[in-house]
Backbone atoms as SQL, in Angstrom:
CREATE TABLE atoms (id INTEGER PRIMARY KEY, chain TEXT, resi INTEGER, resn TEXT, atom TEXT, x REAL, y REAL, z REAL);
INSERT INTO atoms VALUES
  (1, 'A', 1, 'MET', 'N', 6.339, -83.581, 39.844),
  (2, 'A', 1, 'MET', 'CA', 5.217, -82.901, 39.252),
  (3, 'A', 1, 'MET', 'C', 5.117, -83.270, 37.787),
  (4, 'A', 2, 'SER', 'N', 3.932, -83.462, 37.321),
  (5, 'A', 2, 'SER', 'CA', 3.705, -83.812, 35.935),
  (6, 'A', 2, 'SER', 'C', 3.801, -82.572, 35.056),
  (7, 'A', 3, 'THR', 'N', 4.489, -82.697, 33.930),
  (8, 'A', 3, 'THR', 'CA', 4.575, -81.579, 32.995),
  (9, 'A', 3, 'THR', 'C', 4.085, -82.012, 31.623),
  (10, 'A', 4, 'SER', 'N', 3.101, -82.875, 31.599),
  (11, 'A', 4, 'SER', 'CA', 2.595, -83.378, 30.330),
  (12, 'A', 4, 'SER', 'C', 1.872, -82.288, 29.568),
  (13, 'A', 5, 'ALA', 'N', 1.751, -82.468, 28.268),
  (14, 'A', 5, 'ALA', 'CA', 1.084, -81.489, 27.421),
  (15, 'A', 5, 'ALA', 'C', -0.384, -81.343, 27.785),
  (16, 'A', 6, 'SER', 'N', -0.963, -82.338, 28.437),
  (17, 'A', 6, 'SER', 'CA', -2.376, -82.274, 28.790),
  (18, 'A', 6, 'SER', 'C', -2.612, -81.605, 30.146),
  (19, 'A', 7, 'ALA', 'N', -1.561, -81.107, 30.799),
  (20, 'A', 7, 'ALA', 'CA', -1.710, -80.447, 32.095),
  (21, 'A', 7, 'ALA', 'C', -2.571, -79.196, 31.932),
  (22, 'A', 8, 'PRO', 'N', -3.435, -78.909, 32.891),
  (23, 'A', 8, 'PRO', 'CA', -4.325, -77.775, 32.762),
  (24, 'A', 8, 'PRO', 'C', -3.589, -76.446, 32.818),
  (25, 'A', 9, 'ALA', 'N', -4.094, -75.467, 32.099),
  (26, 'A', 9, 'ALA', 'CA', -3.572, -74.107, 32.149),
  (27, 'A', 9, 'ALA', 'C', -4.310, -73.353, 33.243),
  (28, 'A', 10, 'ASP', 'N', -3.775, -72.200, 33.650),
  (29, 'A', 10, 'ASP', 'CA', -4.412, -71.404, 34.699),
  (30, 'A', 10, 'ASP', 'C', -5.906, -71.223, 34.455),
  (31, 'A', 11, 'GLY', 'N', -6.292, -70.985, 33.221),
  (32, 'A', 11, 'GLY', 'CA', -7.690, -70.722, 32.887),
  (33, 'A', 11, 'GLY', 'C', -8.618, -71.891, 33.130),
  (34, 'A', 12, 'SER', 'N', -8.077, -73.099, 33.221),
  (35, 'A', 12, 'SER', 'CA', -8.924, -74.269, 33.430),
  (36, 'A', 12, 'SER', 'C', -9.115, -74.591, 34.911),
  (37, 'A', 13, 'LEU', 'N', -8.486, -73.809, 35.783),
  (38, 'A', 13, 'LEU', 'CA', -8.641, -74.023, 37.216),
  (39, 'A', 13, 'LEU', 'C', -9.920, -73.369, 37.722),
  (40, 'A', 14, 'SER', 'N', -10.453, -73.918, 38.798),
  (41, 'A', 14, 'SER', 'CA', -11.614, -73.297, 39.438),
  (42, 'A', 14, 'SER', 'C', -11.155, -72.021, 40.150),
  (43, 'A', 15, 'GLU', 'N', -12.091, -71.222, 40.595),
  (44, 'A', 15, 'GLU', 'CA', -11.764, -69.990, 41.314),
  (45, 'A', 15, 'GLU', 'C', -10.941, -70.296, 42.573),
  (46, 'A', 16, 'LYS', 'N', -11.333, -71.305, 43.327),
  (47, 'A', 16, 'LYS', 'CA', -10.584, -71.674, 44.541),
  (48, 'A', 16, 'LYS', 'C', -9.168, -72.104, 44.194),
  (49, 'A', 17, 'GLN', 'N', -9.029, -72.889, 43.145),
  (50, 'A', 17, 'GLN', 'CA', -7.706, -73.360, 42.735),
  (51, 'A', 17, 'GLN', 'C', -6.830, -72.193, 42.293),
  (52, 'A', 18, 'ARG', 'N', -7.397, -71.232, 41.573),
  (53, 'A', 18, 'ARG', 'CA', -6.634, -70.048, 41.148),
  (54, 'A', 18, 'ARG', 'C', -6.190, -69.225, 42.357),
  (55, 'A', 19, 'ARG', 'N', -7.063, -69.099, 43.355),
  (56, 'A', 19, 'ARG', 'CA', -6.714, -68.346, 44.559),
  (57, 'A', 19, 'ARG', 'C', -5.585, -69.030, 45.331),
  (58, 'A', 20, 'ILE', 'N', -5.652, -70.358, 45.436),
  (59, 'A', 20, 'ILE', 'CA', -4.586, -71.109, 46.113),
  (60, 'A', 20, 'ILE', 'C', -3.277, -70.964, 45.341),
  (61, 'A', 21, 'LEU', 'N', -3.331, -71.120, 44.020),
  (62, 'A', 21, 'LEU', 'CA', -2.136, -71.001, 43.189),
  (63, 'A', 21, 'LEU', 'C', -1.511, -69.617, 43.346),
  (64, 'A', 22, 'GLN', 'N', -2.312, -68.578, 43.307),
  (65, 'A', 22, 'GLN', 'CA', -1.803, -67.220, 43.470),
  (66, 'A', 22, 'GLN', 'C', -1.150, -67.041, 44.838),
  (67, 'A', 23, 'PHE', 'N', -1.798, -67.559, 45.872),
  (68, 'A', 23, 'PHE', 'CA', -1.261, -67.515, 47.234),
  (69, 'A', 23, 'PHE', 'C', 0.123, -68.161, 47.278),
  (70, 'A', 24, 'LEU', 'N', 0.251, -69.354, 46.679),
  (71, 'A', 24, 'LEU', 'CA', 1.522, -70.074, 46.684),
  (72, 'A', 24, 'LEU', 'C', 2.581, -69.354, 45.868),
  (73, 'A', 25, 'ARG', 'N', 2.211, -68.839, 44.699),
  (74, 'A', 25, 'ARG', 'CA', 3.171, -68.119, 43.856),
  (75, 'A', 25, 'ARG', 'C', 3.734, -66.900, 44.578),
  (76, 'A', 26, 'GLU', 'N', 2.876, -66.184, 45.289),
  (77, 'A', 26, 'GLU', 'CA', 3.304, -64.969, 45.986),
  (78, 'A', 26, 'GLU', 'C', 4.256, -65.269, 47.131),
  (79, 'A', 27, 'ARG', 'N', 4.191, -66.461, 47.691),
  (80, 'A', 27, 'ARG', 'CA', 4.969, -66.768, 48.887),
  (81, 'A', 27, 'ARG', 'C', 6.065, -67.812, 48.681),
  (82, 'A', 28, 'ALA', 'N', 6.111, -68.466, 47.528),
  (83, 'A', 28, 'ALA', 'CA', 7.044, -69.583, 47.321),
  (84, 'A', 28, 'ALA', 'C', 8.512, -69.166, 47.387),
  (85, 'A', 29, 'ASP', 'N', 8.832, -67.928, 47.074),
  (86, 'A', 29, 'ASP', 'CA', 10.226, -67.489, 47.147),
  (87, 'A', 29, 'ASP', 'C', 10.700, -67.332, 48.590),
  (88, 'A', 30, 'ASP', 'N', 9.783, -67.033, 49.496),
  (89, 'A', 30, 'ASP', 'CA', 10.128, -66.772, 50.891),
  (90, 'A', 30, 'ASP', 'C', 9.827, -67.942, 51.821),
  (91, 'A', 31, 'GLN', 'N', 8.994, -68.855, 51.385),
  (92, 'A', 31, 'GLN', 'CA', 8.534, -69.940, 52.248),
  (93, 'A', 31, 'GLN', 'C', 8.499, -71.232, 51.443),
  (94, 'A', 32, 'THR', 'N', 8.813, -72.362, 52.090),
  (95, 'A', 32, 'THR', 'CA', 8.841, -73.654, 51.401),
  (96, 'A', 32, 'THR', 'C', 7.683, -74.547, 51.814),
  (97, 'A', 33, 'TYR', 'N', 7.308, -74.515, 53.091),
  (98, 'A', 33, 'TYR', 'CA', 6.289, -75.425, 53.597),
  (99, 'A', 33, 'TYR', 'C', 5.020, -74.659, 53.962),
  (100, 'A', 34, 'PHE', 'N', 3.877, -75.203, 53.549),
  (101, 'A', 34, 'PHE', 'CA', 2.585, -74.572, 53.781),
  (102, 'A', 34, 'PHE', 'C', 1.616, -75.605, 54.332),
  (103, 'A', 35, 'LYS', 'N', 0.921, -75.276, 55.391),
  (104, 'A', 35, 'LYS', 'CA', -0.108, -76.155, 55.944),
  (105, 'A', 35, 'LYS', 'C', -1.456, -75.806, 55.316),
  (106, 'A', 36, 'SER', 'N', -2.226, -76.832, 54.968),
  (107, 'A', 36, 'SER', 'CA', -3.556, -76.611, 54.401),
  (108, 'A', 36, 'SER', 'C', -4.406, -75.728, 55.308),
  (109, 'A', 37, 'ARG', 'N', -4.319, -75.981, 56.604),
  (110, 'A', 37, 'ARG', 'CA', -5.125, -75.229, 57.570),
  (111, 'A', 37, 'ARG', 'C', -4.804, -73.732, 57.506),
  (112, 'A', 38, 'LEU', 'N', -3.515, -73.385, 57.403),
  (113, 'A', 38, 'LEU', 'CA', -3.111, -71.983, 57.389),
  (114, 'A', 38, 'LEU', 'C', -3.425, -71.316, 56.056),
  (115, 'A', 39, 'ILE', 'N', -3.291, -72.057, 54.955),
  (116, 'A', 39, 'ILE', 'CA', -3.700, -71.523, 53.653),
  (117, 'A', 39, 'ILE', 'C', -5.190, -71.227, 53.693),
  (118, 'A', 40, 'GLY', 'N', -5.950, -72.180, 54.218),
  (119, 'A', 40, 'GLY', 'CA', -7.393, -72.019, 54.326),
  (120, 'A', 40, 'GLY', 'C', -7.783, -70.812, 55.156),
  (121, 'A', 41, 'GLU', 'N', -7.098, -70.594, 56.276),
  (122, 'A', 41, 'GLU', 'CA', -7.393, -69.432, 57.113),
  (123, 'A', 41, 'GLU', 'C', -7.163, -68.132, 56.354),
  (124, 'A', 42, 'GLU', 'N', -6.104, -68.072, 55.575),
  (125, 'A', 42, 'GLU', 'CA', -5.792, -66.873, 54.790),
  (126, 'A', 42, 'GLU', 'C', -6.812, -66.625, 53.680),
  (127, 'A', 43, 'LEU', 'N', -7.330, -67.706, 53.094),
  (128, 'A', 43, 'LEU', 'CA', -8.190, -67.582, 51.915),
  (129, 'A', 43, 'LEU', 'C', -9.670, -67.815, 52.202),
  (130, 'A', 44, 'GLY', 'N', -10.035, -68.022, 53.458),
  (131, 'A', 44, 'GLY', 'CA', -11.434, -68.238, 53.801),
  (132, 'A', 44, 'GLY', 'C', -11.967, -69.590, 53.355),
  (133, 'A', 45, 'MET', 'N', -11.122, -70.605, 53.434),
  (134, 'A', 45, 'MET', 'CA', -11.494, -71.968, 53.060),
  (135, 'A', 45, 'MET', 'C', -11.178, -72.899, 54.221),
  (136, 'A', 46, 'THR', 'N', -11.722, -74.100, 54.162),
  (137, 'A', 46, 'THR', 'CA', -11.353, -75.109, 55.142),
  (138, 'A', 46, 'THR', 'C', -10.075, -75.806, 54.673),
  (139, 'A', 47, 'ALA', 'N', -9.412, -76.479, 55.604),
  (140, 'A', 47, 'ALA', 'CA', -8.217, -77.250, 55.245),
  (141, 'A', 47, 'ALA', 'C', -8.568, -78.332, 54.222),
  (142, 'A', 48, 'LYS', 'N', -9.757, -78.907, 54.371),
  (143, 'A', 48, 'LYS', 'CA', -10.192, -79.945, 53.433),
  (144, 'A', 48, 'LYS', 'C', -10.377, -79.372, 52.023),
  (145, 'A', 49, 'GLU', 'N', -10.948, -78.176, 51.923),
  (146, 'A', 49, 'GLU', 'CA', -11.106, -77.534, 50.610),
  (147, 'A', 49, 'GLU', 'C', -9.743, -77.291, 49.969),
  (148, 'A', 50, 'VAL', 'N', -8.795, -76.819, 50.754),
  (149, 'A', 50, 'VAL', 'CA', -7.450, -76.575, 50.232),
  (150, 'A', 50, 'VAL', 'C', -6.840, -77.879, 49.728),
  (151, 'A', 51, 'GLY', 'N', -6.896, -78.920, 50.538),
  (152, 'A', 51, 'GLY', 'CA', -6.319, -80.205, 50.146),
  (153, 'A', 51, 'GLY', 'C', -6.941, -80.783, 48.898),
  (154, 'A', 52, 'THR', 'N', -8.256, -80.679, 48.809),
  (155, 'A', 52, 'THR', 'CA', -8.964, -81.195, 47.638),
  (156, 'A', 52, 'THR', 'C', -8.577, -80.436, 46.374),
  (157, 'A', 53, 'ASN', 'N', -8.442, -79.133, 46.487),
  (158, 'A', 53, 'ASN', 'CA', -8.126, -78.306, 45.320),
  (159, 'A', 53, 'ASN', 'C', -6.644, -78.286, 44.985),
  (160, 'A', 54, 'MET', 'N', -5.810, -78.678, 45.921),
  (161, 'A', 54, 'MET', 'CA', -4.364, -78.682, 45.693),
  (162, 'A', 54, 'MET', 'C', -3.969, -79.709, 44.634),
  (163, 'A', 55, 'THR', 'N', -4.748, -80.766, 44.469),
  (164, 'A', 55, 'THR', 'CA', -4.423, -81.811, 43.492),
  (165, 'A', 55, 'THR', 'C', -4.288, -81.253, 42.081),
  (166, 'A', 56, 'ALA', 'N', -5.194, -80.376, 41.678),
  (167, 'A', 56, 'ALA', 'CA', -5.133, -79.795, 40.331),
  (168, 'A', 56, 'ALA', 'C', -3.863, -78.966, 40.155),
  (169, 'A', 57, 'ILE', 'N', -3.464, -78.277, 41.207),
  (170, 'A', 57, 'ILE', 'CA', -2.245, -77.471, 41.148),
  (171, 'A', 57, 'ILE', 'C', -1.028, -78.393, 41.114),
  (172, 'A', 58, 'GLN', 'N', -1.071, -79.432, 41.906),
  (173, 'A', 58, 'GLN', 'CA', 0.023, -80.395, 41.985),
  (174, 'A', 58, 'GLN', 'C', 0.230, -81.086, 40.636),
  (175, 'A', 59, 'GLU', 'N', -0.834, -81.388, 39.934),
  (176, 'A', 59, 'GLU', 'CA', -0.750, -82.137, 38.680),
  (177, 'A', 59, 'GLU', 'C', -0.544, -81.247, 37.462),
  (178, 'A', 60, 'GLY', 'N', -0.765, -79.944, 37.602),
  (179, 'A', 60, 'GLY', 'CA', -0.646, -79.022, 36.477),
  (180, 'A', 60, 'GLY', 'C', 0.772, -78.514, 36.294),
  (181, 'A', 61, 'ASP', 'N', 0.965, -77.747, 35.242),
  (182, 'A', 61, 'ASP', 'CA', 2.255, -77.147, 34.920),
  (183, 'A', 61, 'ASP', 'C', 2.140, -75.644, 35.140),
  (184, 'A', 62, 'PHE', 'N', 2.418, -75.203, 36.375),
  (185, 'A', 62, 'PHE', 'CA', 2.202, -73.807, 36.747),
  (186, 'A', 62, 'PHE', 'C', 3.474, -73.129, 37.226),
  (187, 'A', 63, 'GLU', 'N', 4.633, -73.643, 36.849),
  (188, 'A', 63, 'GLU', 'CA', 5.929, -73.082, 37.205),
  (189, 'A', 63, 'GLU', 'C', 6.213, -73.118, 38.703),
  (190, 'A', 64, 'ILE', 'N', 5.469, -73.915, 39.436),
  (191, 'A', 64, 'ILE', 'CA', 5.804, -74.222, 40.828),
  (192, 'A', 64, 'ILE', 'C', 5.621, -75.720, 41.017),
  (193, 'A', 65, 'ASP', 'N', 6.413, -76.283, 41.892),
  (194, 'A', 65, 'ASP', 'CA', 6.292, -77.704, 42.228),
  (195, 'A', 65, 'ASP', 'C', 5.620, -77.817, 43.583),
  (196, 'A', 66, 'VAL', 'N', 4.630, -78.692, 43.669),
  (197, 'A', 66, 'VAL', 'CA', 3.892, -78.907, 44.911),
  (198, 'A', 66, 'VAL', 'C', 3.959, -80.393, 45.244),
  (199, 'A', 67, 'GLU', 'N', 4.375, -80.687, 46.467),
  (200, 'A', 67, 'GLU', 'CA', 4.478, -82.074, 46.914),
  (201, 'A', 67, 'GLU', 'C', 3.865, -82.215, 48.301),
  (202, 'A', 68, 'LYS', 'N', 3.009, -83.211, 48.464),
  (203, 'A', 68, 'LYS', 'CA', 2.445, -83.486, 49.791),
  (204, 'A', 68, 'LYS', 'C', 3.589, -83.934, 50.680),
  (205, 'A', 69, 'TRP', 'N', 3.745, -83.305, 51.827),
  (206, 'A', 69, 'TRP', 'CA', 4.931, -83.515, 52.634),
  (207, 'A', 69, 'TRP', 'C', 4.643, -84.175, 53.974),
  (208, 'A', 70, 'GLY', 'N', 3.645, -83.731, 54.716),
  (209, 'A', 70, 'GLY', 'CA', 3.384, -84.300, 56.028),
  (210, 'A', 70, 'GLY', 'C', 1.933, -84.151, 56.413),
  (211, 'A', 71, 'TYR', 'N', 1.544, -84.802, 57.514),
  (212, 'A', 71, 'TYR', 'CA', 0.128, -84.839, 57.896),
  (213, 'A', 71, 'TYR', 'C', -0.149, -84.389, 59.324),
  (214, 'A', 72, 'SER', 'N', 0.846, -83.965, 60.088),
  (215, 'A', 72, 'SER', 'CA', 0.603, -83.635, 61.493),
  (216, 'A', 72, 'SER', 'C', -0.170, -82.332, 61.621),
  (217, 'A', 73, 'SER', 'N', -1.292, -82.384, 62.258),
  (218, 'A', 73, 'SER', 'CA', -2.183, -81.251, 62.541),
  (219, 'A', 73, 'SER', 'C', -2.624, -80.484, 61.301),
  (220, 'A', 74, 'SER', 'N', -2.566, -81.071, 60.154),
  (221, 'A', 74, 'SER', 'CA', -3.005, -80.513, 58.867),
  (222, 'A', 74, 'SER', 'C', -1.969, -80.942, 57.840),
  (223, 'A', 75, 'THR', 'N', -2.407, -81.220, 56.642),
  (224, 'A', 75, 'THR', 'CA', -1.468, -81.610, 55.594),
  (225, 'A', 75, 'THR', 'C', -0.500, -80.468, 55.335),
  (226, 'A', 76, 'THR', 'N', 0.775, -80.813, 55.220),
  (227, 'A', 76, 'THR', 'CA', 1.795, -79.845, 54.889),
  (228, 'A', 76, 'THR', 'C', 2.229, -80.084, 53.448),
  (229, 'A', 77, 'TRP', 'N', 2.389, -79.008, 52.701),
  (230, 'A', 77, 'TRP', 'CA', 2.798, -79.064, 51.303),
  (231, 'A', 77, 'TRP', 'C', 4.161, -78.413, 51.165),
  (232, 'A', 78, 'MET', 'N', 5.063, -79.061, 50.434),
  (233, 'A', 78, 'MET', 'CA', 6.350, -78.464, 50.104),
  (234, 'A', 78, 'MET', 'C', 6.192, -77.820, 48.734),
  (235, 'A', 79, 'VAL', 'N', 6.501, -76.549, 48.644),
  (236, 'A', 79, 'VAL', 'CA', 6.301, -75.787, 47.403),
  (237, 'A', 79, 'VAL', 'C', 7.616, -75.132, 47.014),
  (238, 'A', 80, 'SER', 'N', 7.984, -75.264, 45.755),
  (239, 'A', 80, 'SER', 'CA', 9.177, -74.583, 45.243),
  (240, 'A', 80, 'SER', 'C', 8.856, -73.958, 43.893),
  (241, 'A', 81, 'ALA', 'N', 9.412, -72.781, 43.694),
  (242, 'A', 81, 'ALA', 'CA', 9.151, -72.042, 42.452),
  (243, 'A', 81, 'ALA', 'C', 10.218, -72.360, 41.426);
């Protein structure tokens, strides 16, 4: 994960990105792997919307690490706090 000084702060994220980030922060201590499809179902988004918006979270400095992990039946993300 990039931790450059130019990484976006929470306030620079879109509403969807903030909702995804909050979802991940709330669950990262108990869960490591998240499927885009299941995140989308919880947040009322499509898997594609989740995947597209995950890039900003992945590239930002938000005290969680996000890594694209797998692609079977929906992209899987490995998340650690």
